[in-house]
C-alpha positions as CSV (number, residue, x, y, z in Angstrom):
1,M,-0.4,-29.5,47.2
2,A,2.1,-29.8,49.7
3,V,1.7,-31.2,52.8
4,S,3.1,-29.9,56.5
5,I,6.1,-30.9,58.4
6,I,3.4,-32.4,60.9
7,E,1.0,-34.1,58.5
8,A,4.2,-36.0,57.1
9,L,5.7,-36.8,59.3
10,E,2.3,-39.2,61.3
11,I,2.1,-39.8,57.4
12,I,5.1,-41.9,58.2
13,D,3.8,-42.9,61.9
14,K,1.1,-44.2,60.7
15,K,1.4,-45.7,57.0
16,I,5.1,-47.4,56.7
17,N,5.0,-50.5,57.4
18,S,8.0,-53.3,57.9
19,N,7.6,-56.3,56.1
20,I,11.6,-57.7,57.7
21,T,11.9,-60.4,58.9
22,S,14.4,-61.9,61.8
23,E,17.6,-64.1,61.8
24,T,18.8,-65.9,64.2
25,V,22.5,-64.6,64.2
26,N,25.8,-64.5,67.1
27,I,25.6,-61.9,69.5
28,E,29.1,-60.9,68.4
29,D,27.7,-60.7,64.9
30,S,24.4,-58.2,66.4
31,L,25.6,-54.8,66.9
32,G,23.6,-52.6,65.9
33,S,20.4,-54.7,64.8
34,I,17.3,-54.6,66.4
35,V,15.9,-57.6,68.6
36,A,13.0,-59.8,67.2
37,K,11.4,-60.9,70.5
38,D,11.5,-60.5,74.2
39,I,14.8,-62.4,75.3
40,I,14.8,-63.7,78.5
41,A,17.5,-63.8,81.3
42,K,18.7,-67.5,81.9
43,V,20.4,-66.6,85.3
44,D,20.1,-64.3,88.0
45,L,22.4,-61.3,88.3
46,P,24.7,-61.2,90.6
47,K,24.3,-65.9,90.1
48,F,24.6,-65.8,94.1
49,D,25.4,-63.3,96.8
50,N,28.9,-62.0,96.5
51,S,31.0,-59.2,98.1
52,A,31.4,-55.9,96.6
53,M,34.5,-55.3,98.9
54,D,38.1,-56.3,99.6
55,G,37.5,-57.2,103.3
56,Y,36.7,-59.2,106.0
57,A,33.1,-61.1,106.0
58,I,30.7,-61.2,109.7
59,N,28.0,-61.3,110.9
60,S,26.2,-58.6,112.3
61,K,25.7,-59.7,116.1
62,N,29.2,-58.8,116.1
63,L,29.4,-55.0,115.4
64,G,31.3,-53.6,118.0
65,E,33.3,-56.3,119.5
66,T,37.1,-57.9,119.0
67,I,36.6,-60.9,116.6
68,K,39.6,-63.5,116.0
69,I,40.1,-63.9,112.3
70,Q,39.3,-67.4,110.8
71,N,42.0,-69.2,108.5
72,G,42.2,-68.8,105.0
73,T,40.9,-66.8,102.3
74,I,37.3,-67.1,100.4
75,F,38.7,-66.4,96.5
76,A,36.5,-65.1,92.8
77,G,35.7,-68.6,91.5
78,A,36.4,-70.6,94.7
79,K,35.3,-74.1,94.3
80,E,34.7,-74.6,97.9
81,L,33.3,-72.4,100.8
82,P,33.4,-72.9,104.4
83,N,30.6,-71.4,106.8
84,L,32.1,-68.0,108.7
85,L,32.6,-69.8,112.3
86,E,30.7,-68.1,115.4
87,D,32.3,-64.9,116.6
88,H,35.3,-65.0,113.1
89,A,35.9,-62.9,110.7
90,I,37.5,-64.6,107.5
91,R,38.9,-62.3,104.8
92,I,37.0,-62.5,101.9
93,M,38.0,-61.0,98.0
94,T,35.9,-58.9,95.5
95,G,32.9,-61.2,93.5
96,A,33.5,-63.8,95.9
97,P,30.7,-65.8,97.6
98,I,29.2,-64.5,100.9
99,P,30.2,-67.8,103.7
100,E,27.4,-69.2,105.3
101,G,26.7,-67.2,108.5
102,A,27.8,-63.8,107.2
103,N,25.6,-60.6,106.6
104,I,28.2,-58.2,106.5
105,V,31.8,-57.4,104.6
106,I,33.2,-54.8,106.4
107,P,36.5,-53.1,103.9
108,I,39.9,-54.0,104.8
109,E,40.7,-50.1,105.7
110,N,37.6,-49.5,108.2
111,I,38.9,-52.0,110.3
112,E,41.4,-52.9,113.2
113,F,43.9,-55.7,113.4
114,I,45.0,-56.5,117.3
115,D,47.6,-59.8,116.8
116,E,45.3,-62.4,114.9
117,Y,42.5,-60.7,116.0
118,I,40.0,-57.9,114.1
119,K,37.9,-55.0,115.7
120,I,34.9,-54.3,114.5
121,P,33.0,-51.3,114.2
122,F,29.7,-50.8,115.0
123,N,27.8,-48.5,113.3
124,V,27.5,-50.7,109.6
125,K,24.5,-52.4,108.4
126,T,22.9,-55.7,108.1
127,G,24.1,-56.3,104.5
128,A,26.3,-53.6,104.3
129,N,28.9,-54.5,100.7
130,I,27.7,-57.3,99.9
131,R,25.4,-57.9,96.5
132,L,22.5,-60.1,97.1
133,K,22.3,-63.4,94.3
134,G,19.2,-61.3,92.0
135,E,18.7,-57.8,93.3
136,E,20.0,-56.4,89.5
137,L,18.6,-59.0,87.2
138,K,16.0,-62.5,87.9
139,S,16.2,-65.7,85.9
140,R,13.7,-66.1,84.0
141,S,12.4,-61.7,83.2
142,V,12.2,-59.6,80.3
143,C,16.0,-58.5,80.2
144,I,16.2,-57.2,76.5
145,K,12.8,-55.8,74.8
146,K,12.1,-56.1,71.3
147,G,12.9,-53.8,69.3
148,D,15.4,-52.5,71.8
149,E,18.7,-52.0,70.2
150,I,22.6,-54.0,71.2
151,N,25.3,-52.4,71.6
152,S,28.9,-53.2,72.4
153,Y,27.2,-53.2,77.0
154,T,23.8,-55.0,75.4
155,V,26.9,-57.5,74.1
156,T,28.0,-57.5,78.0
157,L,24.7,-58.6,79.0
158,L,24.3,-61.3,76.7
159,A,26.8,-63.0,77.2
160,S,27.1,-62.9,80.9
161,Q,23.1,-64.9,80.5
162,G,25.6,-67.5,78.5
163,I,23.7,-66.8,75.5
164,E,25.3,-68.0,72.1
165,S,23.0,-66.0,69.1
166,I,19.7,-64.4,69.4
167,E,16.8,-63.0,67.0
168,V,16.9,-59.8,65.0
169,F,15.3,-58.5,62.4
170,K,17.1,-58.0,59.0
171,K,19.2,-55.3,58.2
172,P,16.9,-52.9,55.6
173,L,18.4,-53.0,52.3
174,I,18.4,-48.9,50.9
175,T,19.3,-48.3,46.8
176,V,20.6,-44.7,46.7
177,L,19.5,-43.2,43.4
178,S,20.8,-40.3,42.1
179,S,20.6,-39.1,38.6
180,G,21.8,-36.0,36.5
181,D,24.0,-35.5,33.3
182,E,26.3,-33.3,35.3
183,L,27.4,-35.6,38.0
184,K,30.4,-37.4,38.3
185,H,31.8,-40.2,40.2
186,Y,34.0,-39.2,43.1
187,T,36.7,-42.1,41.4
188,E,36.6,-40.2,37.9
189,K,39.8,-38.2,37.1
190,N,39.3,-36.2,34.4
191,I,35.6,-34.4,34.9
192,S,34.7,-31.1,33.1
193,D,34.5,-27.9,34.1
194,F,30.8,-27.6,33.9
195,E,30.2,-30.6,35.8
196,I,30.5,-32.2,39.5
197,Y,31.7,-35.1,41.5
198,N,28.2,-36.3,43.3
199,S,28.7,-36.6,46.8
200,N,24.8,-37.3,46.9
201,T,25.1,-41.2,46.7
202,P,28.0,-41.4,48.6
203,M,26.6,-39.1,51.6
204,L,23.0,-40.8,51.4
205,K,25.4,-44.6,51.3
206,T,27.7,-44.2,54.4
207,R,24.7,-42.7,56.6
208,V,22.1,-45.8,55.7
209,R,25.2,-48.0,56.9
210,S,25.6,-46.4,60.0
211,L,22.3,-47.1,60.6
212,N,22.9,-50.0,60.4
213,C,20.9,-51.1,56.5
214,E,22.6,-52.8,53.6
215,T,22.6,-50.2,51.2
216,M,23.3,-49.9,47.2
217,S,23.6,-47.5,44.1
218,I,22.9,-46.8,41.1
219,N,25.3,-44.8,39.4
220,S,24.6,-41.3,38.4
221,T,22.1,-41.9,35.4
222,I,21.9,-39.5,33.1
223,D,18.8,-37.5,32.4
224,D,16.7,-40.0,30.2
225,I,13.0,-41.3,32.0
226,N,14.4,-44.7,30.2
227,S,17.5,-44.5,32.5
228,L,15.7,-43.7,34.9
229,K,12.8,-46.3,34.8
230,E,15.7,-49.2,34.6
231,A,17.6,-48.4,37.2
232,I,14.3,-47.9,39.2
233,V,12.9,-51.4,38.6
234,N,16.0,-53.2,38.9
235,S,16.0,-51.9,42.9
236,L,12.8,-52.5,43.8
237,N,13.9,-55.4,45.7
238,S,14.6,-52.8,48.0
239,D,12.9,-52.0,51.2
240,M,13.7,-48.0,50.0
241,I,14.8,-46.1,47.0
242,I,16.3,-43.1,47.9
243,T,17.2,-40.4,44.9
244,T,18.5,-37.4,44.9
245,G,17.8,-34.5,42.2
246,G,15.3,-34.6,39.7
247,A,12.8,-33.7,41.4
248,S,11.8,-30.3,40.4
249,V,9.7,-28.4,37.4
250,G,12.7,-28.3,34.9
251,D,13.0,-30.2,31.7
252,K,15.1,-32.7,32.2
253,D,13.2,-33.4,36.5
254,L,12.1,-36.6,35.4
255,T,12.6,-39.1,38.9
256,K,9.5,-38.3,39.7
257,K,7.8,-39.0,36.6
258,A,9.9,-42.2,35.7
259,F,8.5,-43.1,39.5
260,L,5.0,-42.8,38.5
261,E,5.4,-44.2,35.4
262,L,5.9,-47.6,37.2
263,G,3.4,-47.0,39.1
264,M,4.4,-45.0,42.6
265,K,1.7,-44.2,44.5
266,Y,2.1,-40.9,46.8
267,L,1.8,-41.1,50.4
268,F,2.7,-37.6,50.2
269,E,4.3,-34.4,47.3
270,K,6.1,-32.3,48.6
271,I,6.7,-30.5,51.6
272,D,5.8,-26.9,53.7
273,I,9.4,-27.0,54.4
274,K,13.0,-24.8,53.6
275,P,14.9,-26.4,52.6
276,G,13.7,-29.2,51.2
277,K,10.2,-28.6,49.8
278,P,10.5,-30.9,46.2
279,T,10.5,-34.1,49.3
280,S,8.5,-36.5,48.7
281,L,7.5,-40.3,49.9
282,G,5.5,-43.1,47.9
283,Q,5.3,-46.1,47.0
284,I,6.2,-49.1,44.6
285,G,4.7,-52.7,45.7
286,N,6.3,-53.0,48.9
287,T,9.4,-50.7,48.1
288,Y,9.5,-47.1,49.2
289,I,10.2,-44.6,47.6
290,L,12.2,-40.9,49.5
291,I,12.6,-38.5,46.6
292,L,15.1,-35.7,48.0
293,P,16.2,-32.5,46.6
294,G,19.7,-32.0,45.1
295,N,21.2,-29.7,47.3
296,P,23.4,-31.7,49.8
297,M,22.0,-29.4,52.5
298,A,18.5,-29.8,51.4
299,A,19.1,-33.9,51.1
300,M,20.4,-34.2,54.4
301,I,17.9,-31.9,56.2
302,N,15.6,-34.0,54.5
303,F,17.4,-37.0,55.2
304,E,17.4,-36.9,58.8
305,I,13.5,-35.4,59.4
306,F,12.5,-38.1,57.0
307,G,13.9,-40.3,55.5
308,K,15.7,-41.9,59.4
309,F,12.2,-41.7,60.0
310,V,11.0,-44.0,57.3
311,I,14.6,-46.2,58.6
312,S,14.1,-47.0,61.9
313,K,9.9,-47.5,61.5
314,L,11.4,-50.4,58.8
315,K,14.1,-51.4,60.9
316,N,10.7,-51.8,63.6
317,S,12.3,-50.0,66.2
318,A,11.7,-49.2,69.7
319,K,13.0,-45.8,69.6
320,P,12.1,-44.3,66.0
321,Y,11.1,-41.0,66.8
322,H,13.1,-37.8,67.0
323,F,15.1,-36.9,70.1
324,V,14.2,-33.4,71.1
325,L,16.6,-31.5,74.0
326,K,15.8,-28.7,75.8
327,A,19.0,-25.9,74.8
328,Q,19.5,-22.2,74.2
329,I,20.8,-19.8,71.0
330,S,24.1,-19.2,71.2
331,D,23.5,-15.5,69.7
332,E,20.6,-13.5,67.9
333,Y,19.6,-15.0,65.0
334,A,17.9,-13.9,61.8
335,I,15.6,-16.2,60.3
336,K,13.5,-15.6,57.1
337,S,10.0,-15.7,58.0
338,G,6.7,-17.3,56.3
339,K,8.1,-21.2,55.7
340,F,8.7,-23.4,57.8
341,S,12.9,-23.2,58.2
342,V,15.2,-26.0,59.8
343,I,18.3,-24.6,60.1
344,L,21.3,-26.7,61.3
345,G,24.4,-26.0,64.2
346,Y,26.0,-27.8,66.4
347,F,24.8,-28.1,70.1
348,N,27.9,-27.8,72.9
349,G,25.7,-29.3,75.7
350,K,23.9,-26.5,76.9
351,K,24.2,-23.8,73.5
352,F,22.4,-24.0,70.1
353,T,24.7,-22.1,67.5
354,P,22.9,-22.0,64.3
355,F,25.3,-22.3,61.3
356,P,25.9,-18.4,59.3
357,N,25.3,-19.3,56.0
358,Q,22.2,-21.8,55.4
359,S,21.9,-22.4,51.9
360,P,20.5,-25.2,50.7
361,N,23.9,-26.2,48.1
362,Y,26.3,-25.5,50.8
363,L,28.0,-28.8,52.2
364,S,31.5,-27.8,53.8
365,V,29.7,-27.2,57.1
366,L,27.6,-30.7,57.5
367,K,30.6,-32.5,58.7
368,D,30.0,-30.5,62.0
369,A,26.1,-30.5,62.2
370,N,24.8,-32.6,65.2
371,S,21.7,-31.0,66.1
372,F,18.9,-29.0,64.2
373,I,16.1,-26.1,64.9
374,I,12.7,-26.2,63.3
375,T,11.3,-22.9,63.3
376,K,7.4,-22.1,62.6
377,P,6.1,-19.8,59.9
378,E,5.8,-17.1,62.4
379,I,9.5,-16.7,63.1
380,G,11.5,-14.2,62.6
381,L,14.1,-13.7,64.4
382,L,16.1,-15.6,67.9
383,G,17.0,-13.7,70.4
384,K,19.6,-14.7,72.2
385,N,20.3,-17.1,75.2
386,K,15.8,-17.8,74.0
387,N,15.0,-20.7,75.3
388,I,14.9,-23.4,72.5
389,N,13.6,-27.1,71.5
390,I,16.3,-29.1,69.1
391,V,16.4,-32.1,67.2
392,M,19.3,-34.5,67.5
393,I,20.6,-35.7,64.8
394,D,21.9,-39.4,66.5
395,K,20.2,-39.9,68.9
396,M,16.6,-41.3,68.8
397,S,13.3,-41.3,70.7
398,E,10.3,-44.1,71.9
399,K,8.4,-41.0,72.0
400,F,6.2,-39.1,69.4
401,D,6.5,-35.7,70.7
402,I,5.7,-33.8,67.6
403,E,5.2,-30.5,68.5
404,K,8.1,-29.9,70.7
405,L,9.8,-30.0,67.4
406,F,9.3,-26.6,66.5
407,I,10.1,-23.3,68.2
408,T,7.0,-21.2,68.5
């Protein structure tokens, strides 16, 4: 019996356990990785009190006065630091350390020069234009949490701490398996009128790589159970096998049978969803099996809802859940009621525009999709400018707001 979308997501959240171990990598090789343990700051940010502006360092007791300019300029990276003389101002550059005795930096453009003297404005707060030691980050505090994903700007923070390498979880290994006599590799030049190029395997391989996973693929196998079983056995070292096609009830839809004969136990079999009801999730040993429909749009949608969730759990990400935004629908949109329906579209920052054709075998629109909506069975029409919840494809959340996935 098919499970609901909510039941399928709850099963993934509760039942998917990662056995992936950690490794140590150089920070410049860590992009996209998930941090395996809290990273502790080694130094304060800033490391010392420093100037936020090019200007003059003064003491607040001299506000509103005319004072003498002290000889010299303090530059960023200064090896020696003079003390500020009483009733003097000293020139200082952005990023330079604050001298003893100074507690304000006056920007150059706010100063009136009178020979070797300057006139200081009076309405300036103590501490103005000074970045205090540790105001951004204290040493020995957690600067990056376990489960965080490393991006280029995380690397900036790591480098600022003098951290050369970090412990991250290894990339999950995902194998993509497609079945079907009619499927041919896209490099083949001579195919018959009734054969098609296998687009699902390269689609899923590249999508999985974009989620920072290692990938393997098994060449499209013929619709023969022994060939399928051999391909599956050769993939059981993977953390997950994703298969498309051969999941329905036709005479040659042997994929599920092959997995079951190899000992697969279902976590759920079929989902009450349109498109993609045949979508199922199982397990053989420590390898999870995601069975997707063969139609490209249906495969894509169900991967984004269920497959990406499984991968996020395998990666030990602190943000494994779907990211939901409030938006408006651009135009009136009719839906065939009676089922939970997923509608692909494009979100421009304010309004969501559904694609006009949602046929599960369509693939030309997939390149433009950045979001989707899920409607409950009772929904038959969405009025223009209706407030809706949309699910973003390339963003994840740390919160599991499952009810917000649906439009009611």
